[in-house]
C-alpha positions in Angstrom: 5.9 -8.8 -26.1 3.1 -9.4 -23.5 2.3 -5.7 -22.9 -1.3 -5.2 -24.0 -1.6 -1.4 -24.7 -5.3 -1.8 -25.4 -6.0 -2.0 -21.6 -5.1 1.7 -21.2 -8.2 3.8 -20.1 -10.5 0.8 -20.1 -12.7 1.1 -17.0 -13.5 -1.6 -14.5 -16.6 -1.0 -12.4 -18.4 0.2 -10.6 -17.6 -2.7 -8.3 -19.4 -2.6 -5.0 -17.6 -3.5 -1.8 -19.5 -3.7 1.5 -17.6 -3.9 4.8 -18.3 -3.8 8.5 -16.3 -3.5 11.8 -14.9 -7.0 11.5 -13.2 -6.1 8.2 -11.8 -2.9 9.8 -10.4 -4.9 12.8 -9.0 -7.7 10.6 -7.1 -5.0 8.6 -5.7 -3.4 11.8 -4.5 -6.8 13.1 -3.0 -7.5 9.6 -0.8 -4.4 9.9 0.4 -5.2 13.4 -2.2 -3.6 15.8 -2.4 -5.3 19.2 -4.9 -5.5 22.0 -3.1 -2.5 23.5 -4.4 -0.4 20.6 -8.1 -0.8 21.4 -9.4 2.0 19.1 -8.3 -0.1 16.1 -9.3 -3.6 17.3 -12.4 -3.2 19.5 -15.8 -2.2 18.2 -16.8 -1.1 21.7 -13.8 1.2 22.2 -14.5 4.6 23.9 -15.2 7.0 21.1 -15.9 4.2 18.6 -13.8 2.1 16.3 -11.1 4.0 14.5 -10.4 3.1 10.9 -6.7 3.2 9.9 -6.4 5.5 6.8 -4.7 2.8 4.7 -7.7 0.5 5.2 -8.8 2.2 1.9 -6.5 -0.2 0.1 -8.7 -3.2 1.1 -11.7 -2.0 -1.0 -9.4 -0.4 -3.6 -8.0 -3.8 -4.5 -11.5 -5.0 -5.5 -11.4 -2.3 -8.2 -8.0 -3.2 -9.6 -8.4 -3.4 -13.4 -7.3 -6.1 -15.8 -3.7 -5.6 -17.1 -3.7 -8.1 -20.0 -4.3 -11.8 -20.4 -0.6 -12.7 -21.1 1.0 -10.9 -18.2 3.6 -13.1 -16.3 2.9 -12.0 -12.7 6.2 -13.4 -11.4 7.8 -10.4 -13.2 5.0 -7.9 -12.5 6.4 -6.1 -9.4 4.8 -3.6 -7.1 7.0 -0.5 -7.2 5.1 2.4 -5.6 1.8 3.1 -3.8 -0.1 6.2 -3.1 -3.5 6.9 -1.5 -5.4 10.1 -0.9 -8.4 10.3 1.4 -11.0 12.9 0.8 -13.3 11.8 3.7 -12.4 9.7 6.8 -13.7 6.2 6.3 -16.5 5.0 8.5 -16.3 1.8 10.5 -18.8 0.2 8.2 -20.0 1.2 4.8 -20.5 0.5 1.1 -18.0 1.7 -1.5 -18.4 1.9 -5.3 -15.0 1.4 -7.0 -13.8 2.2 -10.5 -10.4 1.3 -11.8 -8.3 1.8 -14.9 -4.8 1.5 -16.2 -4.0 5.2 -16.9 -0.6 4.8 -18.5 1.9 2.2 -19.6 5.4 3.8 -19.9 8.4 2.3 -21.6 11.5 2.4 -19.3 13.7 0.2 -21.5 14.2 -2.6 -19.0 10.6 -2.6 -17.9 7.1 -1.5 -18.8 5.7 0.6 -16.0 1.9 0.4 -15.4 0.2 3.3 -13.6 -3.1 2.2 -12.2 -5.8 4.3 -10.5 -8.7 3.1 -8.4 -11.3 5.6 -7.1 -13.8 4.9 -4.3 -17.1 6.7 -3.8 -20.2 6.3 -1.8 -23.5 5.3 -3.5 -24.5 8.9 -3.3 -21.4 10.0 -5.3 -19.2 11.4 -2.5 -15.5 10.9 -3.4 -13.9 8.9 -0.6 -10.4 8.1 -1.9 -8.0 7.5 -4.8 -5.4 4.7 -4.8 -2.5 4.8 -7.3 -0.3 1.8 -8.1 3.0 1.9 -10.0 3.9 -1.6 -11.2 7.1 -2.6 -13.0 6.8 -5.4 -15.6 10.4 -6.5 -15.8 11.8 -7.4 -19.2 8.9 -5.9 -21.2 10.2 -2.4 -22.0 11.7 -1.4 -25.3 8.4 -1.4 -27.2 8.9 2.2 -28.4 6.5 3.9 -26.0 6.6 7.1 -24.0 9.3 6.9 -21.3 7.0 8.9 -19.0 8.0 11.1 -16.1 11.0 10.6 -13.8 10.3 10.8 -10.1 12.7 12.8 -8.1 14.2 11.1 -5.0 12.9 12.3 -1.6 15.8 11.8 0.7 15.7 12.4 4.5 17.7 15.5 5.6 21.4 14.4 5.6 22.8 14.1 9.1 19.5 14.8 10.8 18.0 12.3 13.2 14.4 11.4 12.7 11.8 13.6 14.5 9.9 10.4 15.2 11.0 6.7 15.1 8.9 3.7 15.8 10.1 0.0 15.9 7.8 -3.0 15.5 8.5 -6.7 15.3 6.7 -8.4 12.5 5.3 -11.8 13.8 6.2 -14.9 11.8 2.5 -15.5 10.9 1.8 -11.9 9.8 1.7 -12.6 6.0 -0.7 -15.5 6.6 -3.0 -13.1 8.5 -2.7 -10.1 6.2 -3.6 -12.2 3.1 -7.1 -12.6 4.6 -7.7 -8.9 3.6 -7.9 -10.1 0.0 -4.4 -10.4 -1.4 -4.1 -14.2 -1.8 -0.9 -14.3 -3.8 0.9 -17.6 -2.7 4.2 -15.7 -2.8 3.4 -14.6 0.7 2.6 -18.0 2.2 3.8 -20.9 0.0 7.6 -21.6 0.4 7.8 -23.6 -2.8 6.1 -20.8 -4.8 8.3 -18.2 -3.2 11.5 -20.1 -4.1 10.2 -20.4 -7.7 9.9 -16.6 -7.7 13.5 -16.2 -6.6 12.8 -15.7 -2.8 14.4 -17.8 -0.2 11.1 -18.0 1.6 7.6 -16.2 1.6 7.8 -12.5 1.8 5.6 -9.9 3.5 3.0 -8.1 1.3 4.3 -4.7 0.3 0.9 -3.3 1.4 1.4 -4.8 4.8 4.7 -3.0 5.3 2.9 0.1 3.9 0.1 -0.3 6.5 2.7 -0.8 9.3 4.2 2.6 8.4 0.8 4.3 8.3 -0.2 2.9 11.7 3.2 4.1 13.1 2.6 7.6 11.7 -0.9 7.8 13.1 0.3 6.6 16.6 3.5 8.5 16.8 2.9 11.8 14.9 -0.9 12.2 15.2 -1.3 10.6 18.6 -4.1 8.3 17.3 -6.1 10.9 15.4 -6.9 9.1 12.1 -8.9 12.0 10.8 -5.8 14.2 10.3 -4.1 11.7 7.9 -4.7 12.7 4.3 -2.3 10.9 1.9 0.8 8.7 1.8 3.1 7.9 -1.1 6.0 5.4 -0.9 8.4 3.2 -3.0 9.0 -0.4 -2.2 12.8 -0.7 -2.2 13.5 -4.2 -0.8 11.7 -7.3 0.5 10.5 -7.8 4.1 10.2 -11.2 5.6 7.9 -12.2 8.4 10.0 -12.1 11.6 11.8 -9.0 10.6 11.9 -5.8 12.7 10.5 -2.7 11.0 11.7 0.7 12.0 9.6 3.6 10.6 11.4 6.9 10.7 9.8 10.3 10.0 11.2 13.8 9.4 9.1 17.0 9.4 10.5 19.1 6.6 9.5 21.9 4.3 8.7 19.2 1.7 6.3 17.5 4.0 6.6 14.5 6.4 9.3 12.4 4.8 9.2 8.7 5.7 11.6 5.8 5.4 11.2 2.2 6.7 14.1 -0.1 7.3 14.9 -3.6 8.6 18.1 -5.0 10.0 19.2 -5.5 6.3 18.6 -1.9 5.2 16.0 0.4 3.7 12.8 -1.4 2.5 10.5 1.5 1.8 11.9 4.8 0.5 10.6 8.1 -1.1 7.9 8.2 1.5 6.0 11.4 1.9 2.8 11.8 4.1 0.4 14.6 4.2 -1.0 15.1 7.8 -2.8 18.0 9.3 
């Protein structure tokens, strides 16, 4: 077994991440923003540069804690992602990050790692929390706590989305997105991708995630980034550069339910956003 339970609750940090407008623009371009979306890509835009809420994942990744020396990352899969913003992120700043593995659950066929990274200002103001759920395939069955079961969040049956937004993913999008800090060769190297069981390089899950957040800000909030508070979603299937993403959103009593699909089917499910 290569699950190292000793990593639970060990803190990483504080790690300092400093960024400026170029990092904010690079992220926006990485999740599909174009020159027609000036508030995200132009530092001189009227009203100032707007920071997409999911940009918090860029600094958050710098606080990602160690998960064990023997982990085989070809079987360590990104299952779910959540972030919650407590303050809108400025267009430049300094973030102090602290990360930890909060739980490792035993799901039988997989060990499931819950990872939390928090970001604060140097003065201690809480900016955001980012929560990963990662599945380590083949490493369950070690006699651990099976943990909670997450209930499905399905769109209302038979009801058309209240908002729907379609975006073509350029063929070079993964090569661009990786410049935000996720340098996994799975997303750019065809040989590495084939060794991992993919027919070709796949898009980063967090890139798809950012496409969805950008669509929600544009379509539901009409560009007002300050009204976006949190987003949780499950990665259901792979996305390839060149695919067309359709982000659908339903306003329900349970919140804004979100689902993303390509021409092959649903790729992001169990999505729920909190927006004011």
